[in-house]
PyMOL Python script that loads the backbone (N, CA, C, O; Angstrom):
from pymol import cmd

cmd.read_pdbstr("""\
ATOM      1  N   MET A   1    -108.361 -76.237  -4.891  1.00  0.00           N
ATOM      2  CA  MET A   1    -107.755 -77.566  -4.819  1.00  0.00           C
ATOM      3  C   MET A   1    -108.797 -78.574  -4.336  1.00  0.00           C
ATOM      4  O   MET A   1    -109.584 -78.285  -3.434  1.00  0.00           O
ATOM      5  N   PHE A   2    -108.791 -79.731  -4.932  1.00  0.00           N
ATOM      6  CA  PHE A   2    -109.758 -80.760  -4.566  1.00  0.00           C
ATOM      7  C   PHE A   2    -109.412 -81.382  -3.222  1.00  0.00           C
ATOM      8  O   PHE A   2    -108.236 -81.535  -2.893  1.00  0.00           O
ATOM      9  N   PRO A   3    -110.427 -81.744  -2.443  1.00  0.00           N
ATOM     10  CA  PRO A   3    -110.146 -82.434  -1.183  1.00  0.00           C
ATOM     11  C   PRO A   3    -109.534 -83.806  -1.464  1.00  0.00           C
ATOM     12  O   PRO A   3    -109.783 -84.410  -2.508  1.00  0.00           O
ATOM     13  N   ARG A   4    -108.753 -84.272  -0.543  1.00  0.00           N
ATOM     14  CA  ARG A   4    -108.120 -85.592  -0.707  1.00  0.00           C
ATOM     15  C   ARG A   4    -109.073 -86.647  -0.151  1.00  0.00           C
ATOM     16  O   ARG A   4    -109.207 -86.801   1.063  1.00  0.00           O
ATOM     17  N   PHE A   5    -109.728 -87.369  -1.051  1.00  0.00           N
ATOM     18  CA  PHE A   5    -110.751 -88.321  -0.632  1.00  0.00           C
ATOM     19  C   PHE A   5    -110.182 -89.572   0.011  1.00  0.00           C
ATOM     20  O   PHE A   5    -110.928 -90.389   0.551  1.00  0.00           O
ATOM     21  N   GLU A   6    -108.836 -89.731  -0.043  1.00  0.00           N
ATOM     22  CA  GLU A   6    -108.281 -90.888   0.641  1.00  0.00           C
ATOM     23  C   GLU A   6    -108.232 -90.668   2.152  1.00  0.00           C
ATOM     24  O   GLU A   6    -108.045 -91.621   2.908  1.00  0.00           O
ATOM     25  N   GLN A   7    -108.399 -89.419   2.600  1.00  0.00           N
ATOM     26  CA  GLN A   7    -108.449 -89.141   4.029  1.00  0.00           C
ATOM     27  C   GLN A   7    -109.778 -89.648   4.578  1.00  0.00           C
ATOM     28  O   GLN A   7    -110.818 -89.464   3.945  1.00  0.00           O
ATOM     29  N   PRO A   8    -109.755 -90.290   5.755  1.00  0.00           N
ATOM     30  CA  PRO A   8    -110.971 -90.927   6.297  1.00  0.00           C
ATOM     31  C   PRO A   8    -112.185 -90.011   6.380  1.00  0.00           C
ATOM     32  O   PRO A   8    -113.289 -90.431   6.033  1.00  0.00           O
ATOM     33  N   ARG A   9    -112.012 -88.766   6.832  1.00  0.00           N
ATOM     34  CA  ARG A   9    -113.197 -87.904   6.969  1.00  0.00           C
ATOM     35  C   ARG A   9    -113.793 -87.570   5.617  1.00  0.00           C
ATOM     36  O   ARG A   9    -115.016 -87.500   5.493  1.00  0.00           O
ATOM     37  N   TRP A  10    -112.965 -87.360   4.590  1.00  0.00           N
ATOM     38  CA  TRP A  10    -113.485 -87.071   3.256  1.00  0.00           C
ATOM     39  C   TRP A  10    -114.080 -88.322   2.629  1.00  0.00           C
ATOM     40  O   TRP A  10    -115.057 -88.246   1.885  1.00  0.00           O
ATOM     41  N   ARG A  11    -113.488 -89.474   2.933  1.00  0.00           N
ATOM     42  CA  ARG A  11    -114.034 -90.734   2.417  1.00  0.00           C
ATOM     43  C   ARG A  11    -115.443 -90.935   2.983  1.00  0.00           C
ATOM     44  O   ARG A  11    -116.359 -91.307   2.250  1.00  0.00           O
ATOM     45  N   ARG A  12    -115.613 -90.690   4.271  1.00  0.00           N
ATOM     46  CA  ARG A  12    -116.932 -90.843   4.895  1.00  0.00           C
ATOM     47  C   ARG A  12    -117.906 -89.811   4.337  1.00  0.00           C
ATOM     48  O   ARG A  12    -119.069 -90.118   4.079  1.00  0.00           O
ATOM     49  N   PHE A  13    -117.417 -88.581   4.154  1.00  0.00           N
ATOM     50  CA  PHE A  13    -118.261 -87.527   3.588  1.00  0.00           C
ATOM     51  C   PHE A  13    -118.726 -87.908   2.190  1.00  0.00           C
ATOM     52  O   PHE A  13    -119.895 -87.725   1.852  1.00  0.00           O
ATOM     53  N   ALA A  14    -117.817 -88.437   1.376  1.00  0.00           N
ATOM     54  CA  ALA A  14    -118.173 -88.857   0.017  1.00  0.00           C
ATOM     55  C   ALA A  14    -119.218 -89.966   0.057  1.00  0.00           C
ATOM     56  O   ALA A  14    -120.111 -90.016  -0.789  1.00  0.00           O
ATOM     57  N   THR A  15    -119.104 -90.854   1.043  1.00  0.00           N
ATOM     58  CA  THR A  15    -120.082 -91.930   1.184  1.00  0.00           C
ATOM     59  C   THR A  15    -121.458 -91.367   1.526  1.00  0.00           C
ATOM     60  O   THR A  15    -122.472 -91.826   1.000  1.00  0.00           O
ATOM     61  N   ILE A  16    -121.486 -90.371   2.408  1.00  0.00           N
ATOM     62  CA  ILE A  16    -122.753 -89.744   2.786  1.00  0.00           C
ATOM     63  C   ILE A  16    -123.390 -89.046   1.588  1.00  0.00           C
ATOM     64  O   ILE A  16    -124.593 -89.163   1.356  1.00  0.00           O
ATOM     65  N   VAL A  17    -122.568 -88.318   0.828  1.00  0.00           N
ATOM     66  CA  VAL A  17    -123.069 -87.638  -0.374  1.00  0.00           C
ATOM     67  C   VAL A  17    -123.660 -88.653  -1.351  1.00  0.00           C
ATOM     68  O   VAL A  17    -124.748 -88.448  -1.890  1.00  0.00           O
ATOM     69  N   ALA A  18    -122.933 -89.744  -1.573  1.00  0.00           N
ATOM     70  CA  ALA A  18    -123.420 -90.785  -2.484  1.00  0.00           C
ATOM     71  C   ALA A  18    -124.713 -91.402  -1.965  1.00  0.00           C
ATOM     72  O   ALA A  18    -125.626 -91.690  -2.738  1.00  0.00           O
ATOM     73  N   GLN A  19    -124.784 -91.602  -0.658  1.00  0.00           N
ATOM     74  CA  GLN A  19    -125.991 -92.184  -0.070  1.00  0.00           C
ATOM     75  C   GLN A  19    -127.195 -91.268  -0.280  1.00  0.00           C
ATOM     76  O   GLN A  19    -128.297 -91.742  -0.554  1.00  0.00           O
ATOM     77  N   LEU A  20    -126.986 -89.965  -0.152  1.00  0.00           N
ATOM     78  CA  LEU A  20    -128.073 -89.018  -0.377  1.00  0.00           C
ATOM     79  C   LEU A  20    -128.518 -89.026  -1.836  1.00  0.00           C
ATOM     80  O   LEU A  20    -129.711 -88.959  -2.129  1.00  0.00           O
ATOM     81  N   GLU A  21    -127.541 -89.109  -2.757  1.00  0.00           N
ATOM     82  CA  GLU A  21    -127.869 -89.106  -4.179  1.00  0.00           C
ATOM     83  C   GLU A  21    -128.561 -90.400  -4.604  1.00  0.00           C
ATOM     84  O   GLU A  21    -129.450 -90.383  -5.455  1.00  0.00           O
ATOM     85  N   LEU A  22    -128.149 -91.526  -4.005  1.00  0.00           N
ATOM     86  CA  LEU A  22    -128.705 -92.822  -4.385  1.00  0.00           C
ATOM     87  C   LEU A  22    -129.939 -93.186  -3.562  1.00  0.00           C
ATOM     88  O   LEU A  22    -130.701 -94.077  -3.938  1.00  0.00           O
ATOM     89  N   ASP A  23    -130.134 -92.489  -2.433  1.00  0.00           N
ATOM     90  CA  ASP A  23    -131.199 -92.788  -1.485  1.00  0.00           C
ATOM     91  C   ASP A  23    -131.047 -94.195  -0.910  1.00  0.00           C
ATOM     92  O   ASP A  23    -132.031 -94.847  -0.558  1.00  0.00           O
ATOM     93  N   ARG A  24    -129.806 -94.647  -0.821  1.00  0.00           N
ATOM     94  CA  ARG A  24    -129.464 -95.932  -0.194  1.00  0.00           C
ATOM     95  C   ARG A  24    -127.955 -95.981  -0.013  1.00  0.00           C
ATOM     96  O   ARG A  24    -127.233 -95.119  -0.514  1.00  0.00           O
ATOM     97  N   GLU A  25    -127.487 -96.989   0.704  1.00  0.00           N
ATOM     98  CA  GLU A  25    -126.047 -97.125   0.918  1.00  0.00           C
ATOM     99  C   GLU A  25    -125.365 -97.503  -0.401  1.00  0.00           C
ATOM    100  O   GLU A  25    -125.814 -98.433  -1.072  1.00  0.00           O
ATOM    101  N   PRO A  26    -124.295 -96.805  -0.787  1.00  0.00           N
ATOM    102  CA  PRO A  26    -123.599 -97.139  -2.035  1.00  0.00           C
ATOM    103  C   PRO A  26    -122.902 -98.495  -1.946  1.00  0.00           C
ATOM    104  O   PRO A  26    -122.446 -98.909  -0.880  1.00  0.00           O
ATOM    105  N   THR A  27    -122.832 -99.174  -3.085  1.00  0.00           N
ATOM    106  CA  THR A  27    -122.155-100.470  -3.135  1.00  0.00           C
ATOM    107  C   THR A  27    -121.106-100.441  -4.241  1.00  0.00           C
ATOM    108  O   THR A  27    -121.033 -99.486  -5.014  1.00  0.00           O
ATOM    109  N   ALA A  28    -120.293-101.498  -4.309  1.00  0.00           N
ATOM    110  CA  ALA A  28    -119.270-101.589  -5.348  1.00  0.00           C
ATOM    111  C   ALA A  28    -119.902-101.599  -6.737  1.00  0.00           C
ATOM    112  O   ALA A  28    -119.283-101.158  -7.706  1.00  0.00           O
ATOM    113  N   ALA A  29    -121.122-102.097  -6.835  1.00  0.00           N
ATOM    114  CA  ALA A  29    -121.819-102.152  -8.125  1.00  0.00           C
ATOM    115  C   ALA A  29    -122.106-100.755  -8.677  1.00  0.00           C
ATOM    116  O   ALA A  29    -122.291-100.584  -9.882  1.00  0.00           O
ATOM    117  N   ASP A  30    -122.141 -99.750  -7.783  1.00  0.00           N
ATOM    118  CA  ASP A  30    -122.377 -98.379  -8.228  1.00  0.00           C
ATOM    119  C   ASP A  30    -121.128 -97.756  -8.847  1.00  0.00           C
ATOM    120  O   ASP A  30    -121.199 -96.692  -9.462  1.00  0.00           O
ATOM    121  N   GLY A  31    -119.984 -98.422  -8.682  1.00  0.00           N
ATOM    122  CA  GLY A  31    -118.751 -97.900  -9.260  1.00  0.00           C
ATOM    123  C   GLY A  31    -118.280 -96.631  -8.575  1.00  0.00           C
ATOM    124  O   GLY A  31    -117.647 -95.785  -9.208  1.00  0.00           O
ATOM    125  N   LEU A  32    -118.577 -96.485  -7.294  1.00  0.00           N
ATOM    126  CA  LEU A  32    -118.191 -95.283  -6.558  1.00  0.00           C
ATOM    127  C   LEU A  32    -116.685 -95.287  -6.307  1.00  0.00           C
ATOM    128  O   LEU A  32    -116.161 -96.177  -5.637  1.00  0.00           O
ATOM    129  N   ASP A  33    -115.999 -94.290  -6.847  1.00  0.00           N
ATOM    130  CA  ASP A  33    -114.553 -94.176  -6.688  1.00  0.00           C
ATOM    131  C   ASP A  33    -114.266 -92.911  -5.902  1.00  0.00           C
ATOM    132  O   ASP A  33    -114.530 -91.809  -6.383  1.00  0.00           O
ATOM    133  N   PHE A  34    -113.729 -93.055  -4.700  1.00  0.00           N
ATOM    134  CA  PHE A  34    -113.522 -91.905  -3.828  1.00  0.00           C
ATOM    135  C   PHE A  34    -112.402 -90.995  -4.315  1.00  0.00           C
ATOM    136  O   PHE A  34    -112.368 -89.815  -3.969  1.00  0.00           O
ATOM    137  N   VAL A  35    -111.487 -91.533  -5.112  1.00  0.00           N
ATOM    138  CA  VAL A  35    -110.361 -90.728  -5.583  1.00  0.00           C
ATOM    139  C   VAL A  35    -110.773 -89.850  -6.759  1.00  0.00           C
ATOM    140  O   VAL A  35    -110.373 -88.689  -6.839  1.00  0.00           O
ATOM    141  N   SER A  36    -111.567 -90.398  -7.667  1.00  0.00           N
ATOM    142  CA  SER A  36    -111.986 -89.621  -8.840  1.00  0.00           C
ATOM    143  C   SER A  36    -113.507 -89.590  -8.923  1.00  0.00           C
ATOM    144  O   SER A  36    -114.104 -90.246  -9.776  1.00  0.00           O
ATOM    145  N   MET A  37    -114.121 -88.831  -8.043  1.00  0.00           N
ATOM    146  CA  MET A  37    -115.578 -88.715  -8.044  1.00  0.00           C
ATOM    147  C   MET A  37    -116.034 -87.880  -9.232  1.00  0.00           C
ATOM    148  O   MET A  37    -115.255 -87.118  -9.803  1.00  0.00           O
ATOM    149  N   ASN A  38    -117.280 -88.027  -9.592  1.00  0.00           N
ATOM    150  CA  ASN A  38    -117.815 -87.252 -10.710  1.00  0.00           C
ATOM    151  C   ASN A  38    -117.939 -85.780 -10.339  1.00  0.00           C
ATOM    152  O   ASN A  38    -117.831 -85.423  -9.166  1.00  0.00           O
ATOM    153  N   GLN A  39    -118.162 -84.942 -11.315  1.00  0.00           N
ATOM    154  CA  GLN A  39    -118.249 -83.494 -11.094  1.00  0.00           C
ATOM    155  C   GLN A  39    -119.373 -83.149 -10.113  1.00  0.00           C
ATOM    156  O   GLN A  39    -119.239 -82.228  -9.308  1.00  0.00           O
ATOM    157  N   GLY A  40    -120.467 -83.882 -10.185  1.00  0.00           N
ATOM    158  CA  GLY A  40    -121.573 -83.625  -9.267  1.00  0.00           C
ATOM    159  C   GLY A  40    -121.177 -83.846  -7.823  1.00  0.00           C
ATOM    160  O   GLY A  40    -121.584 -83.094  -6.938  1.00  0.00           O
ATOM    161  N   GLY A  41    -120.387 -84.870  -7.584  1.00  0.00           N
ATOM    162  CA  GLY A  41    -119.899 -85.133  -6.233  1.00  0.00           C
ATOM    163  C   GLY A  41    -119.008 -84.019  -5.738  1.00  0.00           C
ATOM    164  O   GLY A  41    -119.115 -83.599  -4.586  1.00  0.00           O
ATOM    165  N   PHE A  42    -118.118 -83.530  -6.609  1.00  0.00           N
ATOM    166  CA  PHE A  42    -117.235 -82.431  -6.221  1.00  0.00           C
ATOM    167  C   PHE A  42    -118.032 -81.157  -5.957  1.00  0.00           C
ATOM    168  O   PHE A  42    -117.765 -80.445  -4.989  1.00  0.00           O
ATOM    169  N   ALA A  43    -119.007 -80.870  -6.815  1.00  0.00           N
ATOM    170  CA  ALA A  43    -119.810 -79.666  -6.646  1.00  0.00           C
ATOM    171  C   ALA A  43    -120.600 -79.735  -5.344  1.00  0.00           C
ATOM    172  O   ALA A  43    -120.713 -78.745  -4.621  1.00  0.00           O
ATOM    173  N   CYS A  44    -121.141 -80.903  -5.054  1.00  0.00           N
ATOM    174  CA  CYS A  44    -121.904 -81.082  -3.825  1.00  0.00           C
ATOM    175  C   CYS A  44    -120.989 -80.935  -2.613  1.00  0.00           C
ATOM    176  O   CYS A  44    -121.354 -80.292  -1.628  1.00  0.00           O
ATOM    177  N   ALA A  45    -119.803 -81.528  -2.686  1.00  0.00           N
ATOM    178  CA  ALA A  45    -118.841 -81.441  -1.592  1.00  0.00           C
ATOM    179  C   ALA A  45    -118.436 -79.994  -1.355  1.00  0.00           C
ATOM    180  O   ALA A  45    -118.334 -79.554  -0.209  1.00  0.00           O
ATOM    181  N   SER A  46    -118.207 -79.260  -2.426  1.00  0.00           N
ATOM    182  CA  SER A  46    -117.779 -77.867  -2.279  1.00  0.00           C
ATOM    183  C   SER A  46    -118.893 -77.004  -1.700  1.00  0.00           C
ATOM    184  O   SER A  46    -118.638 -76.092  -0.914  1.00  0.00           O
ATOM    185  N   THR A  47    -120.127 -77.298  -2.092  1.00  0.00           N
ATOM    186  CA  THR A  47    -121.257 -76.513  -1.605  1.00  0.00           C
ATOM    187  C   THR A  47    -121.460 -76.722  -0.110  1.00  0.00           C
ATOM    188  O   THR A  47    -121.651 -75.763   0.639  1.00  0.00           O
ATOM    189  N   ILE A  48    -121.419 -77.980   0.319  1.00  0.00           N
ATOM    190  CA  ILE A  48    -121.659 -78.298   1.721  1.00  0.00           C
ATOM    191  C   ILE A  48    -120.467 -77.882   2.582  1.00  0.00           C
ATOM    192  O   ILE A  48    -120.645 -77.314   3.660  1.00  0.00           O
ATOM    193  N   HIS A  49    -119.274 -78.161   2.115  1.00  0.00           N
ATOM    194  CA  HIS A  49    -118.078 -77.842   2.909  1.00  0.00           C
ATOM    195  C   HIS A  49    -117.894 -76.332   3.016  1.00  0.00           C
ATOM    196  O   HIS A  49    -117.538 -75.822   4.079  1.00  0.00           O
ATOM    197  N   GLY A  50    -118.133 -75.620   1.925  1.00  0.00           N
ATOM    198  CA  GLY A  50    -118.121 -74.171   1.965  1.00  0.00           C
ATOM    199  C   GLY A  50    -116.755 -73.510   1.933  1.00  0.00           C
ATOM    200  O   GLY A  50    -116.673 -72.284   2.006  1.00  0.00           O
ATOM    201  N   SER A  51    -115.672 -74.285   1.827  1.00  0.00           N
ATOM    202  CA  SER A  51    -114.349 -73.663   1.836  1.00  0.00           C
ATOM    203  C   SER A  51    -113.686 -73.711   0.467  1.00  0.00           C
ATOM    204  O   SER A  51    -112.540 -73.292   0.311  1.00  0.00           O
ATOM    205  N   MET A  52    -114.407 -74.220  -0.516  1.00  0.00           N
ATOM    206  CA  MET A  52    -113.838 -74.286  -1.857  1.00  0.00           C
ATOM    207  C   MET A  52    -114.922 -74.024  -2.886  1.00  0.00           C
ATOM    208  O   MET A  52    -116.096 -74.315  -2.659  1.00  0.00           O
ATOM    209  N   ARG A  53    -114.520 -73.477  -4.006  1.00  0.00           N
ATOM    210  CA  ARG A  53    -115.478 -73.227  -5.080  1.00  0.00           C
ATOM    211  C   ARG A  53    -114.966 -73.895  -6.344  1.00  0.00           C
ATOM    212  O   ARG A  53    -113.814 -73.714  -6.737  1.00  0.00           O
ATOM    213  N   LEU A  54    -115.830 -74.663  -6.967  1.00  0.00           N
ATOM    214  CA  LEU A  54    -115.448 -75.401  -8.164  1.00  0.00           C
ATOM    215  C   LEU A  54    -116.361 -75.004  -9.313  1.00  0.00           C
ATOM    216  O   LEU A  54    -117.539 -74.705  -9.121  1.00  0.00           O
ATOM    217  N   GLN A  55    -115.802 -75.008 -10.479  1.00  0.00           N
ATOM    218  CA  GLN A  55    -116.601 -74.674 -11.651  1.00  0.00           C
ATOM    219  C   GLN A  55    -116.807 -75.924 -12.492  1.00  0.00           C
ATOM    220  O   GLN A  55    -115.915 -76.763 -12.616  1.00  0.00           O
ATOM    221  N   ALA A  56    -117.984 -76.033 -13.059  1.00  0.00           N
ATOM    222  CA  ALA A  56    -118.256 -77.169 -13.939  1.00  0.00           C
ATOM    223  C   ALA A  56    -117.430 -77.029 -15.203  1.00  0.00           C
ATOM    224  O   ALA A  56    -117.195 -75.928 -15.700  1.00  0.00           O
ATOM    225  N   GLU A  57    -116.997 -78.171 -15.710  1.00  0.00           N
ATOM    226  CA  GLU A  57    -116.166 -78.156 -16.921  1.00  0.00           C
ATOM    227  C   GLU A  57    -117.020 -77.883 -18.141  1.00  0.00           C
ATOM    228  O   GLU A  57    -116.504 -77.832 -19.257  1.00  0.00           O
TER     229      GLU A  57
END
""", "prot")
cmd.dss("prot")
cmd.show_as("cartoon", "prot")
cmd.util.cbc("prot")
cmd.orient("prot")
């Protein structure tokens, strides 16, 4: 099951992941959507969090 990115801790985690991928703070211009992140974001979240395993489509 996917984490609920509307929860504050997951929202912050998603921001950190995006910041690492972009090498800067994400902005609205990047089109970052915490509810429907791209597959790379989910894979990265699952790898770091370690409690879920996701397969690429």
